[in-house]
Structures are given as C-alpha cells and as structure tokens.
N, C-alpha and C positions, 0 to 999 in steps of 0.2 A: 331564288334564282330562276330566271326564265329558262325552261327546257327548250332545247333546240330540236329541229327536224321532226316535230310532232305530226306534221301534216304531210310527211313523205307519202307518196302514192297519188297525190294530186298531180296530174300530168298534162293538163291543158297548157299549151304554150302561153307565156306571158305576152302582153302587148309589145314589150320591148323585143322579145325574141321574134315575134311575127314581123315587126316593122323596123327592125334595127337598122336596116339599110335606108330608111327614109331620110331625106335631106333635112327634115325639120326635127329629127330626134337629136337631142342634146346630150352628149355623154357626160359632160361636166356641167353641173347646175349649181347656182348660188345657194345660200342658206335657204332651206325649205321651211315654210310656215304653215301651221294648221291650228284651227280653232275647235274647241270641244262644245258641242251642243247636245242637249238632252231633251228628247220629246216626251210629251204626255204627262208632264208634271201637273199636279201631284198624283202619282200613281198610288193605288191602294196598297194595303198590306201585302207583303210578299211571302215567299215560302220560308224565309229565314228571319225576317224582321218586319216590324210594323212600319207604316209609312213614316211616322215621326222619327223612329230609330234610323231608318234609311237616310232620311234627310240629314240628320245630325252626322251620321257616318260619312256621307258623301261630302258634306261641307268640310269635315275634318280631313278627309283624304285628299280633297282638292287642295287644301292648305298645305298638307304634307308634300303633295306633288309640286307645289309652287305655282298652281294655276290661280291667278288672282281674279280672273273674270271669265266664267263660263256663261253660256246662254241657256236658259230653261224655257222651252216652248210649251206654253201653258194650255192645257185642255181644260177650260174653265168648268165644264160639266163634271170634272173630277173633284171640284171643291164642294164638298157636301157637309162640312163641319167647320167649326172654328179652328180645330187642329189642322185641317188642310190649309186654311188661310194662313195660319201661323207658319206653316212650312214654307210657303212662298215668301213670306216676310223674312224668314230666317235666311233664305238664299240672298235676298237683296241686302240684308244687313251684313252679310259676309262679303259683299262686293260684287255679287253676280247680277245678271241681267235677265229680265223676263221678256217674253214676246208672245204674240197671238198664235195659237195653234187650233183655233176654232172652239166652239162650245160643245158640239156633239160628235166631232171627228167624222164628218160625212165624206163619202166618195163623191167627187164632183161629177164623175161619169154617170152617176145615178140620181143626181140632184139638179133641179131647176136652178139656173144661176141666180135668180132673184132670191130664192129661198136660201141658197148657199151664202149669199152675201148678208142676209139677215142673221144667219148663224154667226158669221164673222163679227157683225155688229154687236150681237149679244155678248160674245167673248170680250170685245173691246170695252163694253159697258162695265163688265165685271172687273176687268184689269184696270179701269180708271181709278179704282180704289187702292192701287198699289204703287209703290215707288219703283224707280229704275225699270220702267217698261219701255223697251225700244220699239220704234215704229216699223216692225217687221211682222209678216204673216208667213207661216209655213203651211203649205198644202198638206192635209192629212194623207197619208200613204204616198206622198209626193205625186198625187194624182191631180193633173191639171186638165182633166176632162177627156172625153172620147172623140171630140170634134174640135176643129179649129175655132168654130164660132163660139162654142161653149167656153173654151179656154180664154179667148180674147174678151168675151163679155165680162168674165170674172176678173181678168187682169186689169181691164179698164175700170171696173168697180173698185178694185183695190187701190189703183192710182188716185181715184177721186177721194179715197179715204186716207191718202198719204201713207199707205202701207206698202213697203217694199217686200219683194219676194225673199223670204229667208231660205233660199236654195241651199242645197248641200252639193259638195263636189265628191264626197266619199260616202256612198251608201253602205250600209251594213245590214247583216241579219242578226244583230245582237239580241233582238227580241225573241228570235227562235232559239238562240242558245239558252235563254232563260226558260223557255218552254221545255227544252230537253232537261234542264236541271230540275225543274218542277216535277217532271215525269219520274226522274230518278229518285228524288226525295220521297215522293208519294208512294213509290214502290218499295221503300225501305232500303234502298241501295246505299251503301257506304261510299261517299265521294272523297277522293284524295284531293284536298283543296289546293295543294301545290300544283298538281297536274291540271286541275281545272283552271287555275289562274294562268298557267302557261299556255294551255290550249286557247283560252279566251283571247289572250294578248296576241298569240301567233296568228289566229284567224283575222283579227282586226288589222294587224300589220300587213298581212297579205292583201287585204282589201285596199288599204292606203297605197301600197305599192302599185296595185293594179290601176287605180284611177290616176295616180301621178304619172305612170308610164303612158297612159292614154293622153293625159294633158301634154306630155312632152311631144307626142306625135302630132296632135291636132291643134295645139296652141303654140308649140315650139318653146314652151317654158313650163315651170312649175308655178301655178297661181297660188295665192293665199287660199289654202284649202279649208273647207268646212266639213267636219266629221259628224255624221249622224249617229248618235247613241240614244238610248232610252233611260229614263230615270228608274232603273230597276236594281235589284239586289246585286247583280253581277257588276254593274257599273260602280256601285258604292264600295264594293269589296276590292275591286281590282284596278281602279283608276290610277293609283300610284304606280303600279306595275306597268300599266299601259303608257303612262307619260314617260316613265324611265326608259322604256323600250323605244318609244318614239325619239326621245332625245339622244339615245345611243345611236340611232340611225341618222342623226343630223337634223332632226326636226326641232323647230322653235315653236313653243306653244304661245299663241296670240289670242286676243279676244275675237269674238265673232264680229263685233263692230269694226275692228280693224280689217278682218278678212273681207267684209262686205264693201270695203273701199277698193278692192282689186278691180281692174278693168273688166274682168269676166262678169261682174255684176251688170254691166251694160250690154253684154252679149246675150241676147234673148233669141235662141234659135227657133225658127218657125217649124216646130215638129211636135208631134204628140208623144214622142218617146222621151218622157220626162221622169219616169219612175225610178231611174237610176241616178238622177242628179244632173247638175248643170254640165259637167265635163262630158258625160256620156251623151247628153242631148246634143251638144255641139258636135261631137264626133259622128253621131247618127245623121245629123243634118248635113254633114260633109260627106256622107256616103259610106261610113263605116258599117260593116256587117254586124248584125245583132250578136253573132256568136262571140265576138271579141269584146263586147261591151259589158257582159255580165260575168263576174268572176265565179269560179267554182265554189268559193266560200260563201256564196249566196244561194246555193242549191241545197234544199232541205235533205235530200238523200245523202249528199256528200257530208253534210254536217252531222247527221245521225250516225253515219259510218265512222266518222272521226271520234265521236263520243264513245261508240262501242269499242273501237280499237284501242282507245286509251283508258278503258275501264270505267268510264264515267256514266255508263248506262248498264243495267243488268243484261247479261247475255240472254238472247231470246230462247225460250224453251222450245224444244222440238218434240212434237207428239206424232206418233204414228197414226 
C-alpha cells in the first residue's frame, strides 16, 4: 500500500497555487496520458541485482503493471558483452521499443557538434543490429548545448539523420534516489522496502504533478507526457506501484511513440533552458521564472533529508 504524506515539509508553492488565477489554467482536464521511458539501458549490475536479473524483473513488472510498450533509450557504450545485447533483445521481444541515447553519453556543452554527431552515428550503427528501434535521439543529461549555435548545429544534424528529439516533459531525479539507496546499502543500513517504495512513488508523482500544472498554465492543457526514468534497480522493483499510483490519479499509460505524436513535439522553444524537459523549456521561453520550473523533489538536499526522515539512510553520527 502506498504510504501517504511522506513528503510533508516540502513547502514551496506548486505551479497551480502560484498561478491559479491565470486565464489559461484549466480546472477540469480530460483523461491525462503519460509514457514511460528508461534512460541508459543496459545499465551495469546494481546494488541488489545483476543487469540480466534487473532486465527480467523490469520486463515482468511492466507486464504486471499492464505497460505493453515502454521505450528504452540505449547508451550503446554500455553494451560490453553478449549478455548486454541479449538484454536489449529481451526488451524488444517483450514488445518494448529502443531508441538512441548516444554511445558515450557526452555533454553537448563540452563537445564539438561534429564530434557529438559522430557519437550519435556510432550509436546508430550499433542499434542497426536490433529490432524495434524507433527513430528518436535523447540528449544525454537533456543537455542541448550552452549556446544557440551549438544547439542548432546538432538539431540540424539530427534532422539530416531523420532522428527526432526524444524529449521528456517530466524530468525526475530517480537516478539520485538510486545513489541514496546505494549509499544506505553500502553502509549496512537496513531499508524498509515498503517505505522505500512509497517514498519513490510519492516523489515521482509530485514531479508529474509539477510539470502537468506547468503545462496547464503555459499550454492551457495536459499534453501527452513523457516521463524520464532510468533503467535501475528502483525502477525494476517499483514500476507496478508507480503505474498503479498514476492510474489511481487518472493517468492513462501510453507508448512513447503515441506521446511523440502530441503537438508539443513541434513546439521547439528557442531557449537554452532545456535540462528540465520540453514543458519547462516552453514555460521559460514564455518568461516563466526559473524558481517555478524546478520542483523541490529535484533538489539533492531535499531528497537526502526525505530519506533521512523516513529512515532510509543511517542517521549521521555527531562527533565533538
């Protein structure tokens, strides 16, 4: 059972609370839709399970959750063995889709565009040996460069390669939650898995709500959302709980390919504020202040405090 109110104490006003009087905010919205995407596949062995074990559990739990097609953004540099390649084939055999997430996961802001695109090409060459590869590319770190010129050069290069931007609309810090779990396990801390699952789901739901509220204000509607997750142990363990919680709040789980048919796919804001996803970029281009674009559940000190208050990390020792 999902525990409630685990994140009490987060007091930053929501987008809806700040801008509830806006003429474009819609109180009643139609059925909301969201797609699940998993970055950096195939990730190496985790704190609790090997890579192959994680893949099998994630496939099984997606089936249990009723998710017929998720998208796995492949970091092809992670394919270092036949077992890694088999994991990607297992995803496609289960009905899921692969897409390009680069070969070496570079920051565009630190990389020459020509070299960056060669890295994309290397990943495409590797992916050509797999089935069910969709023509999408997701920028590592959601980093589209530090200058307009750098961004546009790569965007145009991707267009020449017929690769669409696998943008997200809901950013998350799920990778940092895994970092905190790893820290706790390595310290020998006993983790209550029910509480961990509840905290994990509650944090992600708050992120979904934040970005959907933002969309209501700056788009006047709820788009077909794309949720950013990572192919880690937490996702494999708790995706049924996450999906159940989303559905309980009125969300319909769709495929990423369906989500990328939303008109927001053609809204390409001319901004360098892209690291929070497409909805936040649109809001920023429209003049939104940065302080309302990043939810508190993407702040590392807030997440660490939540883990401590819920007993998921060992209490810090105090020495005189």
